[in-house]
Structure formats: structure tokens, C-alpha cells
VEXDREN-2710 file (C-alpha; in Angstrom, 1 decimal):
% VEXDREN-2710
k/r/px/py/pz
1/UNK/0.0/0.0/0.0
2/UNK/2.8/2.4/0.9
3/UNK/4.5/1.9/-2.5
4/UNK/1.2/2.2/-4.4
5/UNK/1.1/6.0/-4.4
6/UNK/-2.6/5.7/-3.9
7/UNK/-3.8/8.0/-1.0
8/UNK/-7.1/6.1/-0.7
9/UNK/-5.2/3.4/1.3
10/UNK/-4.4/5.9/4.1
11/UNK/-7.6/5.4/6.2
12/UNK/-7.1/1.7/6.1
13/UNK/-3.4/1.9/7.1
14/UNK/-4.3/4.4/9.9
15/UNK/-6.7/1.9/11.4
16/UNK/-3.8/-0.5/11.7
17/UNK/-1.7/1.8/13.9
18/UNK/-3.4/0.3/17.0
19/UNK/-2.7/-3.2/16.1
20/UNK/0.7/-4.3/17.5
21/UNK/1.5/-7.0/15.0
22/UNK/1.5/-4.5/12.0
23/UNK/1.5/-1.0/13.4
24/UNK/5.2/-0.3/12.6
25/UNK/4.7/-1.3/8.9
26/UNK/1.5/0.6/8.7
27/UNK/3.3/3.8/9.9
28/UNK/6.0/3.4/7.3
29/UNK/3.4/2.9/4.6
30/UNK/1.7/6.1/5.6
31/UNK/5.1/7.8/5.5
32/UNK/5.8/6.5/2.1
33/UNK/2.4/7.8/0.9
34/UNK/3.1/11.2/2.4
35/UNK/-0.3/11.1/4.1
36/UNK/0.3/14.1/6.4
37/UNK/-3.1/14.0/7.9
38/UNK/-1.6/11.1/9.9
39/UNK/1.5/13.0/11.1
40/UNK/-0.1/14.0/14.5
41/UNK/-1.7/10.6/15.1
42/UNK/1.7/8.8/14.5
43/UNK/3.6/11.3/16.6
44/UNK/1.1/11.1/19.3
45/UNK/1.5/7.4/19.6
46/UNK/5.3/7.5/20.1
47/UNK/4.8/7.1/23.8
48/UNK/2.9/3.8/23.2
49/UNK/5.5/2.0/21.1
50/UNK/8.9/0.6/21.9
51/UNK/11.8/-1.1/20.1
52/UNK/11.6/-1.4/16.3
53/UNK/8.1/0.0/16.3
54/UNK/9.3/3.2/18.0
55/UNK/12.0/3.4/15.3
56/UNK/9.4/2.7/12.5
57/UNK/7.1/5.5/13.8
58/UNK/10.1/8.0/13.9
59/UNK/11.2/7.0/10.4
60/UNK/7.6/7.3/9.2
61/UNK/7.7/10.9/10.4
62/UNK/10.9/11.5/8.6
63/UNK/9.4/10.1/5.4
64/UNK/6.3/12.4/5.9
65/UNK/8.7/15.4/6.0
66/UNK/6.0/17.4/7.9
67/UNK/7.2/20.0/10.3
68/UNK/3.9/19.5/12.2
69/UNK/5.6/16.6/13.9
70/UNK/8.3/18.7/15.5
71/UNK/6.3/20.0/18.6
72/UNK/5.3/16.4/19.3
73/UNK/8.8/15.2/19.0
74/UNK/10.1/17.9/21.4
75/UNK/7.6/17.1/24.0
76/UNK/8.2/13.4/23.7
77/UNK/12.0/13.9/23.9
78/UNK/11.6/15.4/27.4
79/UNK/9.7/12.4/28.6
80/UNK/11.0/9.4/26.8
81/UNK/13.4/6.8/28.1
82/UNK/17.0/6.9/27.1
83/UNK/16.7/3.9/24.7
84/UNK/14.2/6.0/22.6
85/UNK/16.1/9.3/22.5
86/UNK/18.2/8.4/19.4
87/UNK/15.2/8.0/17.2
88/UNK/13.6/11.3/18.3
89/UNK/16.9/13.2/17.9
90/UNK/17.4/11.7/14.4
91/UNK/13.9/12.7/13.4
92/UNK/14.3/16.2/14.7
93/UNK/17.5/16.7/12.8
94/UNK/15.9/15.5/9.6
95/UNK/12.7/17.5/10.0
96/UNK/14.3/20.8/11.1
97/UNK/17.7/20.8/9.5
98/UNK/19.2/21.8/12.8
99/UNK/22.0/19.4/13.8
100/UNK/23.5/20.3/17.1
101/UNK/26.9/19.0/18.2
102/UNK/26.8/16.3/20.9
103/UNK/29.7/15.2/23.1
104/UNK/32.2/12.9/21.4
105/UNK/31.4/9.2/21.9
106/UNK/28.5/9.9/24.3
107/UNK/26.6/6.8/25.3
108/UNK/23.6/5.7/27.4
109/UNK/22.4/8.2/29.9
110/UNK/25.1/10.7/29.0
111/UNK/24.0/10.6/25.4
112/UNK/20.3/11.0/26.4
113/UNK/21.1/14.0/28.6
114/UNK/23.2/15.7/25.9
115/UNK/20.4/15.3/23.4
116/UNK/17.8/16.7/25.8
117/UNK/20.0/19.6/26.6
118/UNK/20.6/20.4/22.9
119/UNK/16.8/20.7/22.2
120/UNK/15.8/22.0/25.7
121/UNK/15.3/25.6/24.6
122/UNK/13.0/24.6/21.8
123/UNK/15.1/26.1/19.1
124/UNK/14.6/24.4/15.7
125/UNK/16.0/27.0/13.3
126/UNK/19.2/26.1/11.4
127/UNK/22.3/28.2/12.3
128/UNK/25.5/28.8/10.4
129/UNK/28.1/26.1/10.8
130/UNK/30.9/26.6/13.3
131/UNK/34.2/24.8/13.4
132/UNK/35.2/24.7/17.1
133/UNK/37.6/22.9/19.5
134/UNK/40.5/23.0/17.0
135/UNK/43.6/21.5/18.5
136/UNK/46.8/20.9/16.5
137/UNK/48.6/18.1/18.1
138/UNK/51.5/18.0/15.6
139/UNK/52.3/19.0/12.1
140/UNK/50.6/15.8/11.0
141/UNK/47.7/15.6/13.4
142/UNK/44.8/17.8/14.5
143/UNK/41.3/17.5/15.8
144/UNK/38.2/19.7/15.4
145/UNK/34.5/19.6/15.6
146/UNK/31.8/20.9/13.3
147/UNK/28.7/22.3/15.0
148/UNK/25.6/22.8/12.9
149/UNK/27.4/21.4/9.8
150/UNK/25.7/21.9/6.4
151/UNK/26.0/18.1/5.8
152/UNK/26.5/18.5/2.1
153/UNK/28.7/15.5/2.3
154/UNK/27.4/12.9/4.8
155/UNK/26.6/9.3/5.5
156/UNK/22.8/9.0/5.8
157/UNK/20.3/6.2/6.3
158/UNK/18.5/5.1/3.2
159/UNK/14.7/4.9/3.2
160/UNK/13.8/1.5/4.7
161/UNK/13.6/-1.4/2.3
162/UNK/10.0/-2.6/1.7
163/UNK/9.4/-5.7/3.8
164/UNK/12.5/-5.3/5.9
165/UNK/12.1/-5.6/9.7
166/UNK/14.7/-3.0/10.2
167/UNK/13.5/0.6/9.7
168/UNK/17.1/1.9/9.8
169/UNK/19.6/-0.4/8.1
170/UNK/21.4/0.6/4.9
171/UNK/23.3/3.8/4.6
172/UNK/24.7/5.8/1.7
173/UNK/27.5/8.4/1.4
174/UNK/25.7/11.4/-0.2
175/UNK/26.7/14.7/-1.9
176/UNK/23.9/17.3/-1.6
177/UNK/21.5/14.4/-0.7
178/UNK/22.4/12.5/-3.9
179/UNK/23.7/9.1/-3.1
180/UNK/27.3/8.5/-4.3
181/UNK/28.2/5.1/-2.6
182/UNK/26.0/2.6/-0.7
183/UNK/28.0/1.8/2.5
184/UNK/25.8/-0.8/3.9
185/UNK/24.6/-1.2/7.5
186/UNK/26.0/-0.7/10.9
187/UNK/25.9/-4.4/11.6
188/UNK/29.3/-5.2/12.9
189/UNK/29.2/-8.9/12.0
190/UNK/28.3/-8.2/8.3
191/UNK/30.6/-7.8/5.4
192/UNK/31.7/-4.3/4.5
193/UNK/30.5/-3.6/1.0
194/UNK/30.7/-0.2/-0.9
195/UNK/28.6/0.2/-4.0
196/UNK/28.8/3.0/-6.6
197/UNK/25.3/4.5/-7.0
198/UNK/26.0/7.6/-9.1
199/UNK/28.1/10.6/-9.5
200/UNK/27.4/14.0/-7.8
201/UNK/26.9/17.3/-9.7
202/UNK/30.0/19.3/-10.6
203/UNK/29.2/21.9/-8.0
204/UNK/29.2/19.3/-5.2
205/UNK/32.6/17.8/-6.1
206/UNK/34.0/21.3/-6.2
207/UNK/33.5/21.8/-2.5
208/UNK/37.1/21.0/-1.5
209/UNK/38.6/22.7/-4.5
210/UNK/38.6/25.9/-2.4
211/UNK/41.4/24.3/-0.4
212/UNK/43.5/23.7/-3.5
213/UNK/45.8/26.7/-3.3
214/UNK/47.4/25.5/-0.1
215/UNK/47.5/21.8/-1.2
216/UNK/50.2/22.2/-3.9
217/UNK/53.0/21.2/-1.6
218/UNK/51.4/20.6/1.8
219/UNK/54.1/19.9/4.4
220/UNK/52.4/20.3/7.7
221/UNK/49.2/21.2/9.5
222/UNK/48.8/24.3/11.6
223/UNK/45.9/26.2/13.3
224/UNK/46.0/29.1/10.8
225/UNK/45.7/26.7/7.9
226/UNK/42.7/24.8/9.4
227/UNK/41.0/28.1/10.3
228/UNK/41.4/29.3/6.8
229/UNK/39.7/26.1/5.6
230/UNK/36.8/26.5/8.1
231/UNK/34.3/27.4/5.5
232/UNK/35.0/24.1/3.7
233/UNK/35.0/22.1/6.9
234/UNK/31.6/23.5/7.8
235/UNK/30.2/21.8/4.7
236/UNK/30.7/18.5/6.5
237/UNK/28.2/16.8/8.7
238/UNK/28.0/17.9/12.3
239/UNK/30.4/15.8/14.4
240/UNK/33.9/15.2/15.6
241/UNK/36.9/14.8/13.3
242/UNK/40.5/14.0/13.1
243/UNK/42.7/15.7/10.5
244/UNK/45.7/13.5/9.6
245/UNK/48.4/14.3/7.1
246/UNK/49.5/11.0/5.7
247/UNK/51.9/9.5/3.2
248/UNK/49.9/6.5/1.9
249/UNK/51.4/3.8/-0.3
250/UNK/48.6/3.4/-2.9
251/UNK/48.0/1.5/-6.0
252/UNK/45.3/1.9/-8.5
253/UNK/43.0/-1.1/-8.9
254/UNK/40.5/-1.7/-11.7
255/UNK/39.9/-5.4/-11.4
256/UNK/38.0/-7.2/-8.6
257/UNK/40.7/-9.9/-8.3
258/UNK/43.3/-7.4/-7.5
259/UNK/41.3/-5.6/-4.9
260/UNK/41.2/-6.1/-1.1
261/UNK/37.4/-6.6/-1.4
262/UNK/38.3/-10.0/-3.0
263/UNK/41.8/-10.7/-1.6
264/UNK/40.5/-10.5/2.0
265/UNK/38.6/-13.8/1.4
266/UNK/42.0/-15.6/0.8
267/UNK/43.4/-14.0/4.0
268/UNK/40.4/-15.3/6.0
269/UNK/40.8/-18.8/4.5
270/UNK/44.4/-18.9/5.8
271/UNK/43.3/-17.7/9.2
272/UNK/40.4/-20.1/9.6
273/UNK/39.9/-23.3/7.6
274/UNK/36.3/-23.8/8.9
275/UNK/33.5/-23.4/6.3
276/UNK/31.9/-20.0/6.3
277/UNK/28.2/-19.5/6.7
278/UNK/28.6/-16.9/4.0
279/UNK/29.8/-19.5/1.4
280/UNK/27.2/-18.3/-1.1
281/UNK/28.7/-14.8/-1.0
282/UNK/30.9/-14.3/-4.0
283/UNK/33.9/-12.0/-3.1
284/UNK/33.4/-10.1/-6.4
285/UNK/29.9/-9.2/-5.1
286/UNK/31.6/-6.7/-2.7
287/UNK/33.6/-4.9/-5.5
288/UNK/32.5/-1.3/-5.4
289/UNK/32.0/-1.2/-9.2
290/UNK/34.6/1.4/-10.0
291/UNK/38.4/1.7/-10.3
292/UNK/39.9/3.2/-7.1
293/UNK/43.0/3.5/-5.0
294/UNK/43.9/1.1/-2.2
295/UNK/46.7/0.6/0.3
296/UNK/49.4/-1.7/-1.2
297/UNK/49.3/-3.9/1.9
298/UNK/47.3/-4.1/5.1
299/UNK/48.3/-1.6/7.8
300/UNK/51.2/-3.0/9.7
301/UNK/51.4/-3.2/13.5
302/UNK/47.7/-3.0/14.2
303/UNK/45.8/-4.9/16.9
304/UNK/43.5/-6.2/14.2
305/UNK/45.4/-8.5/11.9
306/UNK/43.8/-7.2/8.7
307/UNK/43.2/-3.4/8.4
308/UNK/42.7/-2.6/4.7
309/UNK/42.4/0.7/3.0
310/UNK/40.4/2.0/0.0
311/UNK/40.0/5.5/-1.4
312/UNK/37.1/5.8/-3.8
313/UNK/36.6/8.5/-6.4
314/UNK/33.9/11.2/-6.4
315/UNK/34.1/11.7/-10.1
316/UNK/34.3/9.2/-13.0
317/UNK/37.9/8.0/-13.3
318/UNK/37.6/8.1/-17.2
319/UNK/37.2/11.9/-17.0
320/UNK/40.8/12.4/-15.6
321/UNK/42.9/14.6/-17.9
322/UNK/46.2/12.8/-18.8
323/UNK/48.0/16.2/-19.1
324/UNK/47.1/17.2/-15.6
325/UNK/48.2/13.8/-14.2
326/UNK/51.5/14.3/-16.1
327/UNK/51.9/17.8/-14.6
328/UNK/51.5/16.5/-11.1
329/UNK/53.9/13.6/-11.9
330/UNK/56.5/16.1/-12.9
331/UNK/56.1/18.0/-9.7
332/UNK/56.3/14.8/-7.6
333/UNK/59.5/13.8/-9.5
334/UNK/60.9/17.2/-8.6
335/UNK/60.3/16.5/-4.9
336/UNK/57.0/18.4/-4.4
337/UNK/54.2/16.7/-2.5
338/UNK/50.8/17.9/-3.6
339/UNK/48.1/16.7/-1.3
340/UNK/44.7/15.1/-2.0
341/UNK/41.8/15.7/0.4
342/UNK/39.9/12.6/1.5
343/UNK/36.8/12.3/3.8
344/UNK/37.1/9.0/5.6
345/UNK/36.4/6.9/8.6
346/UNK/37.5/3.6/10.2
347/UNK/35.0/0.7/9.6
348/UNK/35.4/-1.9/12.4
349/UNK/33.9/-5.3/11.9
350/UNK/33.9/-8.8/13.4
351/UNK/32.7/-10.6/10.3
352/UNK/30.5/-13.7/11.1
353/UNK/31.6/-13.2/14.7
354/UNK/34.9/-14.9/13.7
355/UNK/37.0/-12.5/11.7
356/UNK/38.2/-9.2/13.0
357/UNK/38.6/-6.8/10.2
358/UNK/39.1/-3.1/9.7
359/UNK/38.9/-0.7/6.8
360/UNK/40.2/2.8/6.3
361/UNK/37.5/4.0/3.9
362/UNK/37.7/7.3/2.2
363/UNK/36.0/9.3/-0.6
364/UNK/38.3/11.6/-2.5
365/UNK/37.0/15.2/-2.2
366/UNK/39.8/16.7/-4.2
367/UNK/43.0/15.4/-5.8
368/UNK/42.1/12.6/-8.2
369/UNK/44.8/13.6/-10.6
370/UNK/47.4/13.8/-7.8
371/UNK/46.5/10.3/-6.6
372/UNK/46.8/8.9/-10.1
373/UNK/50.2/10.5/-10.4
374/UNK/51.4/9.1/-7.1
375/UNK/50.2/5.6/-7.9
376/UNK/51.9/5.7/-11.4
377/UNK/55.2/6.8/-9.8
378/UNK/55.1/4.4/-7.0
379/UNK/55.6/7.3/-4.5
380/UNK/53.5/7.3/-1.3
381/UNK/50.7/9.8/-1.8
382/UNK/50.3/12.8/0.4
383/UNK/46.8/12.7/1.7
384/UNK/44.9/15.1/4.1
385/UNK/42.5/12.7/5.7
386/UNK/39.4/14.3/7.4
387/UNK/38.2/11.4/9.5
388/UNK/34.9/11.3/11.3
389/UNK/34.7/9.6/14.7
390/UNK/31.6/8.6/16.6
391/UNK/28.4/7.1/15.2
392/UNK/29.6/6.7/11.7
393/UNK/33.2/6.2/12.5
394/UNK/33.5/2.9/14.3
395/UNK/33.3/4.4/17.8
396/UNK/36.3/3.3/20.0
397/UNK/37.5/1.0/17.3
398/UNK/37.6/3.9/14.9
399/UNK/39.8/5.9/17.2
400/UNK/42.1/3.0/17.7
401/UNK/42.3/2.4/14.0
402/UNK/43.0/6.0/13.2
403/UNK/45.9/6.0/15.8
404/UNK/47.3/2.9/14.0
405/UNK/47.0/4.5/10.6
406/UNK/48.7/7.7/11.9
407/UNK/51.5/5.7/13.5
408/UNK/52.1/3.8/10.2
409/UNK/51.7/6.5/7.7
410/UNK/51.8/9.9/9.4
411/UNK/53.8/12.6/7.7
412/UNK/57.3/12.6/9.4
413/UNK/59.4/15.6/10.1
END
């Protein structure tokens, strides 16, 4: 009914909101129909539902995209138990566009208290992004936070799949709300798969180009430089970030058999000879569908035996200009180190509850030609990694993974 586009189904679906066995699916169907006359009845029932039904009701309000839900959500936020706060906060952010900064890695009661405090004054208007808490730890490491980020580049939940029991599951990396890569679920025992979904508009991929003048031969990070880049950093999603200046040994891979997406299966076979419950999965099914750059070997010295790395393009590789690649290659041969800008995170998994695995995942915001020149020359690529930590960044495992990446590849000197 929700997929039919037929609003005449709305009364029948509304009558199902009081039937526990189907009320979550009925709410989602109403959301898909955009039946806004049911916004208040769905929001008013949030106090009556728990678990996945509560999530389904919140997602239904997001699908409805009706600001009339906001006063109901604010009232319920003040009263709800901490296990329901995430759903309400997520819906408020989606419906108002206001995305307040929360404490880094807050959990449980601390997270619930921070969310309530962020919305306690009832403000719902979007405010300009602010880059705050900037700390330069060395010439190769810094941290900063984005409060009220524009979110032009973000990882966002996809609309729920019809028939799925999980209202929030798959996610996509988006540019201006247009999906670029599907990045799968937060399930930490599932495979990591990235899938090319489409290319962003030229305007979107030009966001980081405003940093280009200082990237020509980037040797170190400093507070003045990061402050200069604040307008660009403010285009990111609200959250906490690490800036790492890295020299990454990269290779360009265009065939699934050469990629870590497929080669990791062989590494697992050596580690564990038992039959996998994922035997029907073909390794090539996890190929992202586009040529990209990857670390030449797993990160050395990490706690997790296999930490792979993949940097994926944000523009079609076939559009690269050979003359521009040659120009960067000549600069690299002369000793210069032009930097690429990559938005990334650490993805932490325990695949099948048997194989610990990490990925440094990144989307190239600027510097496709530079990375191609480095890979062709066999010279480690200078990369400014802007890495998110927290909800989308592998939580504590993400911080540990970033520390290991910085130790292995951080710019020296």
C-alpha cells in the first residue's frame, strides 16, 4: 500500500496503527504515501510503542517530511526513556535541518542527557556552521568539531527497504543528498561492501577545490591553515573529526581480483579453515563497481590482523585529464608533495563473529589527478584525511584504527 502512491489506502493503514503486529509497517506505509493527515496521530502514539516499532514511527515521520511533527517530538523527547532518544533526535534533525553537536562518543544516559540539553530551549532553526575545538597536536595531526554542519557530504540512512524488519539499516554516502556510494549497514558482523550509486553534480565535487591553493606542496598542518579552511570544513556533517596528514602507499586497482574486497577472502581462509556461513557470497559481489586506490598492503602493526584501505573517487575515473596527471607527476619527481583531500572513517567489523577486520574507507573530495600521479610513480601519496569519529566512524575501534594509521603513515618531520 505504501508503495502504491494511492492515498485512498491511508484510512485503512491508519486503522492498523493500533494493532501491535502490524503498526510499525502501517506507519512506514503512511510515511511513504506522504499522508500528512496522519502526522499527528503517528507522533502522538510514540509514547505507546517501543523497540523497532518506535523506530518505525520515527522513520515514518521523517518520510512524511512534515514540520507539524516537531512540537510532538520535542515534548516526547523530554519524557522518553534513554533507549528512545536516538530515534527522536534523528527525526528532529531530519525535519528541522538543525544538527547540534553532541559530546564525542557519548553513550547511554550521558547521550540522552546531551540530546535533551541540545533541544531543551525549543530552538529548531538552522544556524550557520561553526568549526570549534580546534587542536593541532603536531604537524601531521589535529582535531576539530563541526557544530551545525551543512551536511552537504554525509553518511545518511537510506529509506527503509520494503518488507525489511529494520526501519534503519542501509546507509549511503551522499553529496547534496544525492547518493554516491552505498556503504551498507552498521551491523558489525556483516561484510563491509561499498557500491557506486551515481556521480554528484560538478558543484558538489568542487567543495574541497577551495582548499586547492594550499595543497600544492602541503608539508604540515597548523591552526591558521585549518582556520582558513573552516568554510569548507563547515560543509561537512555535524560531528567530531581528526585531520591526519599521511603518506599512503597506494596502488590503482581496476579489477576485482586485485582488490582487497576479493583478496580478503583468501586472508580469511588462511586464518580459519572452517566453512563459512557466507559461502554463497561471492567476493566479487563486494567490489564497489569502480576503479579506485587502495593501500598496497594491510596496515602494519595494528591490533586487528587485517586493516585494509580503499580510497574511492567522487568523479568518474575516465574523466581524468592525462596532461594534468603528467603535470603532477613532474612536480612529484621534482620533490614536491601535492596533497589530496579525503573524507574518511574507520570501519570496524567482526565478520561472522569470527574474523576481526578493519577498513580505512575514504571518498576523494579533491585530488584525483594527484593520486593517479602518485600511484603511477610508486611514491607514497600525500593525503589530508578528514576522518569522522563517533556514530559513523567505528566508535572506539575507529579511534584506535586512526591511531594505528597515523602511526604507520603519518607525515614525518
